[in-house]
NULOFI-351993 format. One record per residue (C-alpha): z, x, y negated. Coordinates in nm, 2 decimals. Example, Ala and Ser with C-alpha at 12.3 -4.5 7.8 and 13.67 -1.06 7.14 Angstrom:
2
+--------+--------+--------+
!     c3 !     c1 !     c2 !
+--------+--------+--------+
!   0.78 !   1.23 !   0.45 !
!   0.71 !   1.37 !   0.11 !
+--------+--------+--------+
! end
This chain:
197
+--------+--------+--------+
!     c3 !     c1 !     c2 !
+--------+--------+--------+
!   0.36 !  -0.35 !   1.05 !
!   0.61 !  -0.28 !   0.77 !
!   0.40 !  -0.21 !   0.46 !
!   0.66 !  -0.21 !   0.18 !
!   1.04 !  -0.21 !   0.15 !
!   1.23 !  -0.34 !  -0.15 !
!   1.61 !  -0.32 !  -0.16 !
!   1.93 !  -0.15 !  -0.26 !
!   1.94 !   0.23 !  -0.22 !
!   2.26 !   0.29 !  -0.02 !
!   2.24 !   0.66 !   0.08 !
!   2.03 !   0.97 !   0.01 !
!   2.04 !   1.26 !   0.26 !
!   1.72 !   1.45 !   0.23 !
!   1.47 !   1.37 !   0.37 !
!   1.63 !   1.04 !   0.48 !
!   1.73 !   0.74 !   0.26 !
!   1.90 !   0.42 !   0.37 !
!   1.78 !   0.10 !   0.20 !
!   1.96 !  -0.23 !   0.23 !
!   1.72 !  -0.52 !   0.25 !
!   1.92 !  -0.85 !   0.26 !
!   2.19 !  -0.70 !   0.48 !
!   1.97 !  -0.49 !   0.71 !
!   1.98 !  -0.11 !   0.65 !
!   1.65 !   0.07 !   0.70 !
!   1.65 !   0.45 !   0.76 !
!   1.34 !   0.58 !   0.59 !
!   1.21 !   0.94 !   0.59 !
!   1.06 !   1.03 !   0.26 !
!   0.88 !   1.35 !   0.13 !
!   1.07 !   1.55 !  -0.13 !
!   0.82 !   1.44 !  -0.40 !
!   0.95 !   1.09 !  -0.35 !
!   1.31 !   1.19 !  -0.29 !
!   1.34 !   1.38 !  -0.62 !
!   1.22 !   1.08 !  -0.82 !
!   1.46 !   0.83 !  -0.66 !
!   1.72 !   0.66 !  -0.89 !
!   2.09 !   0.68 !  -0.83 !
!   2.26 !   0.52 !  -0.52 !
!   2.32 !   0.15 !  -0.58 !
!   1.99 !   0.10 !  -0.76 !
!   1.71 !  -0.14 !  -0.64 !
!   1.40 !   0.05 !  -0.52 !
!   1.06 !  -0.02 !  -0.37 !
!   0.88 !   0.21 !  -0.13 !
!   0.54 !   0.19 !   0.02 !
!   0.59 !   0.25 !   0.39 !
!   0.42 !   0.36 !   0.71 !
!   0.57 !   0.24 !   1.04 !
!   0.52 !   0.45 !   1.36 !
!   0.60 !   0.31 !   1.70 !
!   0.62 !   0.55 !   1.99 !
!   0.75 !   0.51 !   2.34 !
!   1.08 !   0.68 !   2.26 !
!   1.13 !   0.60 !   1.89 !
!   1.04 !   0.38 !   1.59 !
!   1.00 !   0.57 !   1.26 !
!   0.97 !   0.44 !   0.91 !
!   0.82 !   0.67 !   0.64 !
!   0.85 !   0.58 !   0.27 !
!   0.65 !   0.69 !  -0.04 !
!   0.69 !   0.63 !  -0.41 !
!   0.32 !   0.58 !  -0.46 !
!   0.03 !   0.42 !  -0.27 !
!  -0.15 !   0.75 !  -0.32 !
!   0.11 !   0.95 !  -0.12 !
!   0.10 !   0.69 !   0.16 !
!  -0.28 !   0.71 !   0.18 !
!  -0.27 !   1.09 !   0.20 !
!   0.00 !   1.08 !   0.46 !
!  -0.21 !   0.85 !   0.67 !
!  -0.51 !   1.08 !   0.64 !
!  -0.30 !   1.38 !   0.74 !
!  -0.15 !   1.22 !   1.05 !
!  -0.51 !   1.13 !   1.17 !
!  -0.59 !   1.50 !   1.20 !
!  -0.54 !   1.64 !   1.55 !
!  -0.23 !   1.86 !   1.57 !
!  -0.08 !   1.73 !   1.24 !
!   0.23 !   1.52 !   1.31 !
!   0.44 !   1.32 !   1.07 !
!   0.68 !   1.61 !   1.00 !
!   0.39 !   1.84 !   0.90 !
!   0.25 !   1.57 !   0.68 !
!   0.59 !   1.52 !   0.51 !
!   0.62 !   1.89 !   0.46 !
!   0.28 !   1.90 !   0.29 !
!   0.36 !   1.62 !   0.06 !
!   0.70 !   1.77 !  -0.01 !
!   0.54 !   2.10 !  -0.12 !
!   0.23 !   1.98 !  -0.30 !
!   0.16 !   1.67 !  -0.51 !
!  -0.13 !   1.46 !  -0.41 !
!  -0.33 !   1.59 !  -0.70 !
!  -0.25 !   1.95 !  -0.61 !
!  -0.35 !   1.89 !  -0.25 !
!  -0.68 !   1.73 !  -0.36 !
!  -0.75 !   2.03 !  -0.59 !
!  -0.67 !   2.28 !  -0.30 !
!  -0.91 !   2.08 !  -0.08 !
!  -1.18 !   2.06 !  -0.35 !
!  -1.16 !   2.44 !  -0.41 !
!  -1.11 !   2.51 !  -0.03 !
!  -0.81 !   2.72 !  -0.12 !
!  -0.60 !   2.78 !   0.20 !
!  -0.34 !   3.00 !   0.00 !
!  -0.18 !   2.69 !  -0.15 !
!  -0.13 !   2.53 !   0.19 !
!   0.00 !   2.85 !   0.36 !
!   0.30 !   2.85 !   0.12 !
!   0.42 !   2.53 !   0.29 !
!   0.67 !   2.60 !   0.57 !
!   0.51 !   2.55 !   0.91 !
!   0.16 !   2.58 !   0.79 !
!  -0.02 !   2.89 !   0.91 !
!  -0.37 !   3.02 !   0.82 !
!  -0.55 !   2.84 !   1.10 !
!  -0.38 !   2.51 !   1.03 !
!  -0.45 !   2.54 !   0.66 !
!  -0.82 !   2.61 !   0.73 !
!  -0.85 !   2.31 !   0.97 !
!  -0.67 !   2.08 !   0.71 !
!  -0.91 !   2.19 !   0.44 !
!  -1.21 !   2.12 !   0.66 !
!  -1.08 !   1.79 !   0.79 !
!  -0.98 !   1.66 !   0.44 !
!  -1.28 !   1.77 !   0.25 !
!  -1.44 !   1.42 !   0.23 !
!  -1.13 !   1.21 !   0.28 !
!  -0.89 !   1.25 !  -0.01 !
!  -1.09 !   1.07 !  -0.28 !
!  -0.96 !   0.74 !  -0.16 !
!  -0.59 !   0.84 !  -0.20 !
!  -0.63 !   1.02 !  -0.53 !
!  -0.82 !   0.73 !  -0.68 !
!  -0.51 !   0.52 !  -0.62 !
!  -0.29 !   0.74 !  -0.85 !
!  -0.27 !   0.64 !  -1.22 !
!  -0.37 !   0.94 !  -1.44 !
!  -0.52 !   1.14 !  -1.16 !
!  -0.86 !   1.31 !  -1.22 !
!  -1.12 !   1.04 !  -1.16 !
!  -0.88 !   0.75 !  -1.16 !
!  -0.97 !   0.49 !  -1.42 !
!  -0.76 !   0.19 !  -1.33 !
!  -0.41 !   0.10 !  -1.23 !
!  -0.32 !   0.19 !  -0.88 !
!  -0.25 !  -0.16 !  -0.75 !
!  -0.60 !  -0.30 !  -0.84 !
!  -0.78 !   0.02 !  -0.73 !
!  -0.60 !   0.05 !  -0.40 !
!  -0.62 !  -0.32 !  -0.32 !
!  -1.00 !  -0.33 !  -0.37 !
!  -1.04 !   0.00 !  -0.17 !
!  -0.83 !  -0.14 !   0.12 !
!  -1.03 !  -0.46 !   0.12 !
!  -1.36 !  -0.27 !   0.13 !
!  -1.24 !  -0.04 !   0.41 !
!  -1.12 !  -0.33 !   0.62 !
!  -1.47 !  -0.48 !   0.58 !
!  -1.62 !  -0.16 !   0.74 !
!  -1.73 !   0.04 !   0.44 !
!  -1.65 !   0.42 !   0.46 !
!  -1.42 !   0.61 !   0.22 !
!  -1.71 !   0.74 !   0.01 !
!  -1.88 !   0.40 !  -0.03 !
!  -1.56 !   0.22 !  -0.11 !
!  -1.44 !   0.49 !  -0.36 !
!  -1.78 !   0.49 !  -0.53 !
!  -1.78 !   0.11 !  -0.57 !
!  -1.43 !   0.11 !  -0.72 !
!  -1.52 !   0.38 !  -0.96 !
!  -1.79 !   0.15 !  -1.11 !
!  -1.55 !  -0.14 !  -1.18 !
!  -1.40 !  -0.24 !  -1.51 !
!  -1.03 !  -0.16 !  -1.56 !
!  -0.93 !  -0.51 !  -1.66 !
!  -1.06 !  -0.70 !  -1.35 !
!  -0.84 !  -0.89 !  -1.12 !
!  -0.83 !  -0.78 !  -0.75 !
!  -1.05 !  -1.07 !  -0.63 !
!  -1.31 !  -1.02 !  -0.91 !
!  -1.30 !  -0.64 !  -0.83 !
!  -1.37 !  -0.71 !  -0.46 !
!  -1.65 !  -0.95 !  -0.55 !
!  -1.82 !  -0.70 !  -0.79 !
!  -1.77 !  -0.41 !  -0.56 !
!  -1.95 !  -0.60 !  -0.28 !
!  -2.24 !  -0.69 !  -0.51 !
!  -2.27 !  -0.32 !  -0.60 !
!  -2.26 !  -0.21 !  -0.24 !
!  -2.52 !  -0.47 !  -0.13 !
!  -2.76 !  -0.33 !  -0.40 !
!  -2.71 !   0.02 !  -0.27 !
!  -2.81 !  -0.07 !   0.09 !
+--------+--------+--------+
! end
């Protein structure tokens, strides 16, 4: 699994970027939200990535933030939503805007995205209702986010890999102090969750 790419930005052709990592050029599809914030060609960049292996093709998707990647991963889990649709959603809406649309169950915002019809929008809202807190909590400055994205997302990922669901993991991280290290955050989150059981 390729989880992150750091290298020299060689080319930008929306939605594709080419990043040189020690002599190997990686073609990476990115949402427009990431594309618009890229620096000039010839600059060092780091992207959070999601690697897809299919019988006929290997695809690498890149994101400026961990929050975008988490939302992308939630979207592609939904039946009938492929990577292209997920990229279109993230190109047309910020993660915070998508979260707000889901919270308010507002299909009109999703229908504005090319390729999203009324039925797809309603299914997305239903499927995402309890699943976006994890991704939004990983974004600095987002509603409900109280800590830097790296600590919050690392603790959340650790809790999820231990078998806790999104809601439990998100609740535990929301109780943690901002200045904790990742290991202390995981330790305290586990104590909190064991008391809740």
